[in-house]
N, C-alpha and C positions, 0 to 999 in steps of 0.2 A: 240780261236774259232777252231783252226786246231785241235787241241789235243779234245777239248770235242766232235767234231763232229765224233773222229775218234773213241771215247767210245761209242758212241751211236749208231755207226756204229755196235760195236762188241757186244752190248746187244741187236740188232736186229735180228742178226746172231743165234743168241741161242733161238730164240723166237719159232722155230718148231726141232723135233727131227734130227739128223744127217742125217738120213736115207735118210731120202728127197730129202735131198742135191742131184741136179742133175739127177734125177731119171727119169724123165719124159720126156722122148725124144720122136722126131716124132712117132716112131711106136706105142708105148704106150699112146699116146693121141691121137690118129686115129683110134686105137682097143675103149677104149674111147667113142670116139664122138659114135663111129659104134653099141657100145653096148645101147649109152645111144638114142641112133635115133634108132632102131630095138625096146627096149622096150617101146617108143612115137608111133612108127607107130601101132604097134601090142595092145598097150591100147586104141590107138583112133577106132582102126580098130574092135576090140571087144564090146566097147560103142556103136558104130553105127549100129554094129552086136544085139547089146542086144536090143538098143531101136526099132530097126526094127520090132525083130522078138515079142518083147513085144507090138508093135503097131497091128501089125498081129493080136496077140492071140487077144487084146483087142477090135480091130473093131470084127474080126468074133463075140463075146459073143455080142457084142452091137449091131449088125444085130440082130442076134436071138431073143433078148431081144424087138428091136422095130418090128420085122415081128409079135412075140407071141402080141404085143400091136395093130399094124394096124389088125390083123386076129381079136382081139376083138373088135375094132373100126368098120371094117365090119360091123361086128354080130349086133353091133345095129344100123350103118345107115341103113343096110337092115330090120330090126324091125319095124324102126320108117318109110322109107320109105312104107311097106307094109300100116305101119296106116292110114301114108298118101293118099295112092291109096283110099284105103274105105273111107274113108272121101270124097274124092273128087269125087268117084265113085258116095255116098250118098247123095251130093248134086245134081244130073245129074239127078237123077231119077224124076218123075211124080211125086209122091207125094208130096217129097221135094219142088220141083217148084215151086207146087200149090200157097205153103206159106200160106197153112192150114193148122192149128193145128189139127182139128179135124180131115182130112185127113191124115196127119204124123203120127199123135202118135201112131195109129197103127203098121204100116209098121215100126218106129222106135224102137219101143219096139219090136217087135220083130227081130230085125235086134241084138238090145241088146243079148237077149238069143242067137243068131245064132254066132255074134260073139264076144266075153268073157273075151277079154283084155279092152273091153271099160266098165268103170263103168257105165254111161251112154249118150244120147247124148239131146243136144239142139238144138232147130231152134231160131235163133236169127232174129229180125225184122230189116229194116235201121236206126231204130232209139234208136236201141240196147235195148229193150223190146224184153223179150225170152221167149221161151217154154222149158221143160225140161221134159223127160221121168220121173221122180224123183218126183217132185213135179206140174207137169203142169206149170201153169202160175206163171213167178216168179216175186215177187216185188219189186227187182231194175233192172235196167239196168246195160250191162256189154261194154255202151259206150267209157268207158276211158281207157278198157282192148287194148292191143297191139295188141293181137291176132284178135280179131274184128279188128280194123282198119287194119292190115296188110289186113285180107281176103276180107273187103270194097272196097279196093284199086287192087283187083284182084290177089292176092296171097295165096297160099295155105302154111299155117304156122303154125311150131310147137313153140309153149311159153316157155317163160322162166317158173318154179315152182312159184307156186301160189297157194293161201288159196281159196278155193272151197267158195263161197257165195251162193249155192245149201245145198252142204252136209258143213256144219260147221266145223270148225278145220282142213277139211281133206286137206292134200299140193296134190295137182294134176296137171298136164299139161293138157292144152287145147292144139287141133289142130286143126285151122279152116280149111275153105275152101268156095269158093266165091258160092255164087246160084244164078246160071243166068236167065234168066226168057225162056219160050219153044219158044221165035220168034227171040232169039239171037244163030247167030251160031260161025263159029269157027273164023270167018274174021271182023266181024263185034262184037265183045267182046269190045277191045279196048277202042272202040265209046261208051258204054256205062257202068251204073255202075248198079253190081248187086243189085238185089230185096232183098238180106237176105243172112245171114250167116247160114252155118251148121257148126256145135261144137260138137266133139267127146271130152270127158276125157278119160285119161286113169291115174294111180297112179303111182309117184313118186316111189315110191318101186318095182315095176316092171323095172323099169330102177338100181335102185341101185341094182335091184337082177341079173341083165346082168352083172354090174360091177364090182361085186363082185367076181364075177370066174374066171378073171383077175388074173393071178399069174405070178409069175417068181421064184419058189424059198420060201423058208421059211423068213418070213419077209416082204415080199412085199405088197405092196397097192395099190390101183387107187382109184380116185377120176376125177371129173368132174367140170369144169368151165363155166360158163356159159360168155355172151360177155362185165360183168363189171368185171372179174374175180372174183366172189363173189362163190364160191363153193355151186353148186346142190347135190355133192353126194359126199361123204365125211365118211372116218372111224369114224372122228370126230366129234359129230353131233351140238358141241356145233359149228363150223363152218360154219355151214350148212345155207346158207340163200334163201330166195325167195323174189319174188317183193313185197309183201305186208308185210313179216317178212326182215327188209335188214339186211343183216348183212355184216362184213367189206370186205373188196375185198384184198385178196392176193398180189393184187400192192400195200398196203396200208402196207403189212406185216414188222415187223421189223426185219426181218430177210433179208437183201440185198439178201444172193442167192435165196431165196424162192419167193421174190419178181419180181426178173428177169427171172428165170422160167414165172411166172402168164402173164409176161408181153409179152413174148415169144406165148403164150397161146392164148392169147387176140388177138395180132401181126395173127392168124388162122399162127402160123409157126408149120414146122415139124421139130423135132433130137431129138438127145438124149446128154446130158450132163451129165459130171460128176462133182456135188456141195458136199455142205456141207451145210443139214438140221436139226435142233434140236440134233449139238454138232457131229452127225456124216455123214461118207464118203457113198455117194450114189449114182447111176445113176438114173435121170428123164426119162424116154422118155414117147413126147408128141406130138399129132398130132389134126388136126383139122376133126370135125364130116364132113359131110358133107348134112346132114339131118336137123339137128337143127344149130344155132350161137352158141355152146357150143364146146370146147376142153375135149381129154382126155392125161389124165398120169397116169403113172406107175413109181412110186418111187420103185428100188430096189437095195438091200444092195450090198455095193461095192462089197464083198467075194462072193456074188451068182455070180456076171458076172465075176470076174478075176480068179475063181477057179481052171482055167487052165493053173495060171501061175505058180502053185506051181513044178511041174519038173521042167519047167523051171527055175526058179531062185534059185534053189537048185545047176542046171547046172550052173548057171553063177557067184554061192555064189564061187562055186569050181575053176572055170574059174579068177576069182577073187583074190583069194590066191596064185594062179601061180604068177600071174602079179604083183602083190605084192610083193613075194618075188623076184621077177627081177627086181621090182623096186629099192626094199632097198637097193639090190647090187648094181646097179648104182646109186645110193643116196650116198655110202659109198666112191665109188671111188671118184664120183663127189667133195665129202666134201671134201676128200684129197688136190684135182689137187685146190680147192678153197682155202683150208691152204697155198696151195703154192703162189698162187695168192695175197692172202691178204702181206705174208712175202714181196713180189716184192712192192706189191702198198704200202706197212707203209715205204718198201727204196725209192720208190720216194715220197712218201709226203715229209720225211722229207729229201729231197734235196731241193722239191721245197718252203718249209716251209724258208730251210737256204736262198736260194735264195732269195727268196721276203724278207726278213727280211735282208739281208744288200744291196735291191736294195730298200726299202720302211722302214721310221721307222715313219709310221702313226700308233699310236695305234690302233684306231679303227680298219683300213683297215687289220692287222696281226689278231686281233684276231676274224675279222669277219671272215677271212679264213680259220682261223683254226679250228675253228668249222664247217665251211660247207665241210672242208676235212676231218674232223676225222666221221664225220655225215655219209657221203659218201660212205668213206673206209671201214668202218665196220656195213654200214646198218641199223644204230640206227635210235630208233623214234626219241630221241633228244639229241643235245652235246650243253652242256652250259659253260660259264665261267662266273664265279659269284665272287664277293669282300668279303671276309668274317667280320664283326665286330665285334670281341669278348669282345665289349662293350655292345652291345643291343643283342648280339648273334642273329643275322639276318644275309641273304648274299642276294646280291644286284645282281640276275639278268639281266645284260646287253648284253649280244651277246648269239646268241642264234639259232643253227639249229632245224629245226621240219619237218618230214616226210608232206609229203603232205597230206593234210586234216585234220593234228595236228592245233589245236590254242595256238598264244603263248603263252608264260608265263614269260616275263618280267615285272621286277618292283622289288622290296623289302620283303623280305618272312623272318619269321620269325618262333619261335613253339609255339603253342598256351599254353598262361597262361605267356607270355611273357618271357626273359632272362631263359634258362635252365640252363645254364654254362657248359653242357659238348655236345653241339650241334658239336664243333670238333672230339672228340672224337665218337658218333656214326657212323659223316659220314665216321672216317677211319675205323671205323669197319661196316660200309654198313649196318647200320643196318633199321627196317623199319621208316618212319619217313615221318610226315605230316606237310606240311610247306604252313603257312596260310601268305594270301598278306595283311602287313600292309603299303605298300605305293604303288602307280600307275605309272607309268612311261605315260602310259597316261587316264584323270581323267574320259574318258566316257567309261572304260576297265568295261566288263560285267563279273557279280556277280559270275556269275556259270566257271568262268575262277581265282577264287580268291584264289582256292588251290594249292601245288602241291603233289602229295603220291612218294614219294619216295623206292620202294618198294625193302624190303630185295632179295639179289644176283638176284634180275633185272638191278643195278644200279651199275656204281662205280664214286666214288669220289677220288681227287688227288689234294694233296695241289700243289700251285706252290709259289714257293719261289721267291722274288723279294728281289733289295739291298735297297729295300724304308721300311717303315714300315707296309708296306699294304699287307695281305696273302689272295689270289688266291684260288680259286678251277675250276679243272676242272671238266665238270662231265659227262656220259656219258649211257643213259638211254635206256631201250630198251623191245621188250615185248614176252622178250626170255628167259634163262638163260643165265647172262650175268657174268662178272664181275671173268673169269678165269684167273688164273694167268698171261698167255702169255695176255691177254687183259690187264691185270691193267698193264703190263711189256709194253706192248704196248703205254698207257697213260702217264706213265712213263718218257718215253722216250720222249713222244712228249710236256710233262708240263717241261721237263726239259729244251728243247729249246724254252718253247715258256716263261720261266724266266728271260732268258737270252734277248729275245728281249723283251719283258716287262722293264727289268729294261735301257736298251739301248732306246728307244721310250720316258720314261721320262725323262731319262737324256736329249736327245735332243729336249723334250718339255719343259724344264725347260729353256737350253739355249733359244728356242726362246722366250720363255716368256722374258728370262731379256731384249734380242733384244729387244720386241716388250715395256716392259719398261722404256728402255733405249729413245727406238726413242717417246715414250709420254713426257717423262718429257724435252727432245729437245723442244721439239712443244710447251709444256706447257711454258718452259722458254724465250723461242722467243717470244711466245703471252709474258708474265710478261714481258719483256720488251720493246717490242711496246708501251702496254700499259698505262708499268710507263714513257716509254721516252713522249709518248701523253700527259701523266698526269701533268707530269713534266714540257713540254712547256706551256702548258693551267693554271697549275697554277702559273707559275711564269708570264704570261701575264695575269691573272685577277687579281694579289694581286699588281703587276704593276699599271696596269688599276684601281685598287679601289685605290691607294694612291694617283693617278694624282685627281682621280675623287675627292678625300676626298679634296687634295688642291684645287682643283678648287673652288669646293661647295662650303668652306667657304666665300671666298672674292664673290663671284657673290649672295648670300643672304645677306653677308654686305651690295652692297651695291642694290643688289635689295629692301631691307629693308630699306634702305635710300632713297630708291627715291619717294616714297609714304610719308616721311616726307616733303621731298625738294619740292614736286610739292604743296604739300599746304603750306611751308612757300613763296614759288616766288606766288601761285596764295593770297595768304593773304597782303603778300611785293605791286602788281600790283593793289590791291583793296585800299591798302592806297592812293599808287599812285593818282589814279583818282578818290579820295577822297579828296586830295592835290589839285587836277586843277579845283575840283569841288566850294571849297572853295576859293581858288585862283588862279581863274581863269589870275589874270596877273602878270606870276612871275616874279621876278629879273631879269634883265639882265646879270648877270652870269648863272642867272641857265635856260635861256629861251637861251643860245648860247651851254649849255650843251644838254640842249635836241636837239637842230637841229641837233648838234658834231654827236650823239650819236643814232636818229633817232628813239626814244623812243614808238613810235606808231608800229615802225616794227619790236622791241623786245617784244613788250607787244604781238602781235598777235603769234610769232615765236616761242617762249618761251617754249608754251607750246607744242605747234608739237615736239620740241625736246626733252622734258621729257618723251614727250608718246611714240619716237621712242625709246630713250634709255631704257623703261619699257617692248615693244616688245622682244628689241633687249635681255636684263636682263633675261626674261620668257623661250625667245628659248634657251637661252644657260642654261639655270635652266632646262628644258626639258632634252637636250642632255644630261647633268650629271646625274640626275636622273635615263634616259633609260639607260648608262652607268654604272650605278650603280647596278642593275638591273640586266644587263649581264656578270659583270664581278665577281658577287659576288659567288661565290664559293659553291657547291649543299652541305646538309646536308647529313649525313648517309644514313636516310630516307626518302624516298617520300613526297610532298607536293606536297596542290591542287591549281592549277594555269590555267591560261584561255588564250587558244591559242591566242584568236587574239590578246590580250593586250599583247604577247610576239611577236607576226608578226608585233604589230602596233609599240615596242620601236625599234624592229633592224629597223624597214622603216626609224627612226628617226634617228638613229646612220649613215646609210647608205644615207643619205640625200645629201652628197658630191659627192656623184657616180650619184645619179640619175640626169641626164644631164636634162636641159629644154624639150629635143629631146625624152625623153626615159617615157611612159605613163604606168604607173600602175591603174591598175583595181584592185579592191579590191570587191570580192562576200561573203561576209562574216555569215553565219546561226548564230543563237542564238544559243551559243556550252555552255554547263554548265562545271565548274572548271572538267579537270582532275588530275588523280594519277600521277605523274610524277616527273622525276628530271632535272625541273624549265630551270637553268644552262645550261644542257648540248642539252634539248632541240631547248632553243634558237640558242643556238652555230649550231644546224643543220638546222635551218629554216634561219639562217645567211649567212651561207654557199654554200645552193642552193641556194637562191638570190643573193649571190656577182658572182654566176655560170650562172646565169639568165642576168645580169647586162653585164656582160661581156660577153657573147655569142649576145646578140640585139646588140653591139657597132661595133662587124662584118660587119654589114649590112649598106649601104649606098642608098640613095635615098628613104627609102621606112618608114613606121613609124615603130617605134621601141617600143612594147607591151608588157609589160610583165603582168600575170595574176595572183591575189594569191584568190582562193575559199574555203573555209570551209563550211564542211556539215557532216550532221550524217548518216552514213546507217545502215539497218539492215540486220545482214546474219545469216542465221543457228547456228553457233556458236557464236552468239552473236551481240549489238550495235559499233558499229567503229565510230571513230572520224577523217575526209577525209581531210587532206590539200594539193590540188594541186597545185601546182609551176611552171605555166607553160611560155614559150617564143615560142617570134615568128621568133629567129635568128636562126643563122647555123642549121643542125642537126649533130647529134654522128656519124661517121663511123660506117657503119656495121659490121668493123672487130672486134672493143673495147667492141661495147653495152653491147654485151652480158658478157664481165668480167670487167664490168666497177668497179664495187664493189667489185673488186679484190684488193690486198694491194696492194696503192700506184696508186690507178690509178684516172682517173680523165678525164675530159671535153679538157683540152687544154692543152699547151705546159707547162712547169715544173715553169719555172722561169718567166710566168706571173699569177702561181698559189697562190691565197691566202686563206684564209680560212681552215678547216679543210678536208683532203681527204675522200675519198666518199666511202672506206673501215670501218673507224672509226665512219663516218654516219650511215653507213650499222648495226655496231654494238652497236652503243649505238640505237637506234631503236630498231632491232630485238631483242640481247641478254637484253639490260636492260628494255625496257618497252615492251618485247612482241608485238611487230608491224611487220608490213610489210612494203619494201621499194621496189617501182618500179620504171623504168622509161619506154616511148616508144618517139621513134625519127624516123621516124614524126610524128606530133602530128596527131591524123588520127578526124580531127578536117573540120567543114565549113570554120573556121578563120583562120586556118593556113596559113602561111607568100608565098608568092606568090615566095620568094628567097629561100627556101631551107624545109618547114614544120614544124621548130625548134625542140623542147622539151618538155619534159611533165614530172615533177618528184610527185611520188604521198606517200605521206607518212598516213600510217594509224595504226591507233592506237587505242587500247580496251578499251574502256567506261566501268570503272567496278564501 
């Protein structure tokens, strides 16, 4: 390892020219920092100065343009204000106040000739009917018009353009003023309603003419919007609308910038903004009119406002070129300094990697640390370690460093169209390769991340050779020109070190796997030995019990079968004797003496009772033999259907000699269907649990000894289960052994008094062979628990397939 590190150290010292070694003394570094700081300060100052002067020039040009718009708006306001004053004066003249058209008509016609700005005048009644100087009495009303409603409310109002109902087809702007009665004065006008409306009509063309004179250089145009954002004056006649001929509002324009400007105008705001309309960058100056609910805007091409910036831009470009030259010189110096830093950081990287390899043999940690250190050192976009499969011609990307903001690319990638056969050679030449994902580490990976493009001269791929048959590749990708000889040599040095680390880690992993395999084999051997011993013991006991049962069963069956015939024969003989006594009531002296000596009457009464007792005893022995036969028969290879209730009853028969007279067994059986199981082993579990309960209740004195056996069917979310509960009111199980009662050799009493299966074997039979559960509770949480300690309850839960 030391010789390998010495060789790699020698290669690293050749990464940069020799003249760069030791030349970066403190004075040079200080000068480099001062130069860089000066260039940076000058650049920042220049940028700030340029932005400040640029902003001053633009602000001045914007102010001049806005003043032009304000001047034109003031002219329109003065012109509209004059027209409103003329209408208000006419509304206060005696002929108009008379509201008599025959009196007002000559006067108004003369005023039309005098005031040539108006096309005609109209006198409107409160109900909306009106007379005009053009047609006299009109046949329709204007009660729905906005200008009539505003005037009747006491306001002098300039209406939005509308289509004249008197002059068909003409677009006009009505100006209305209220007509007050002669008795009204300025104090009580608010308490009275107008007696009519004086209306004057001006042409929209007159307003368009005034607006059209507004300009600020070539290419400018002005427009006016009403309170709804609809143009009433605009160079594009298709956009113009009025009350009777509505047009789309600019608030709903497809161009978001134009809609934003229209919104500011409708909100009666003032300003000038640089925006983009119809694909051109323009300035828009806008402000509201005071005499009407309109806003005026002027659209100015950008070059008209910024034409004063051209000399300043030329000066800025010249200053920028000089600053760029200075920055370039600083960058060259900094780059040389950075190369030296890279060399030192590379040496430090190899030192760190060597130390971590010696300290840690975990392969994942070594590979991830290597790609992270490499990506940070060379400022890469990606650093990846991948395993190469020559048979499938695929790369398995397993460890990766990504620049912040880039998505991960882990998974198995291959060349499109299947194995190309020369992927390794193309990687050595660093050709452009497009890899498509064939298998993802994450099944939810996005489709947009399903490929990797390795671009020529932007990546380097270095093979990592190991002592195994697997070939690894170390990839370094950057969004710049990469894979220079110096950078490749750095990668090769790291790849050689990584190859040694992988080999060591794999050898360590093989050793650890062998240790784990040996431990697993040892555990299996112990379990197998335990099962073999238990099975051998149970097999021997079962075979012995089966042989004893067979030996007992034959004579018991012989006796049981002959008792039936013996009973019939004796009945027959006794019947013959009774018949003889009836036929020969006076027997001979010898017979009479024999009858008196043997007490024939007593024998006749007692002999049937003795035969009945013999039959009951033989039947009990026969039931015990049958129960023992079922209990001791070895299980078949496959499961069989058996009834749990019957199995428990057979066990109680066998354990009848243990159930003393004081022990009460309460059976609460549910009607259970047959269950698929190993009947013999299941019976042995029940027998062991019942024996434990019998021994536990014998420990209590001066109290009822109670064992309760319950069977039931329960529904759970995973299916239906049979539950067998065996509870007793004896002594409780100590808390310190309750949690490990089902461990190997665990039980509830001393070993010398122990009979039946161990609880650990019972647990394995229920859980491993039958897929059920075996639980214990002590003391029993029940209202019937003993006053002497609380007892215990074992629950066997078996799935009902």
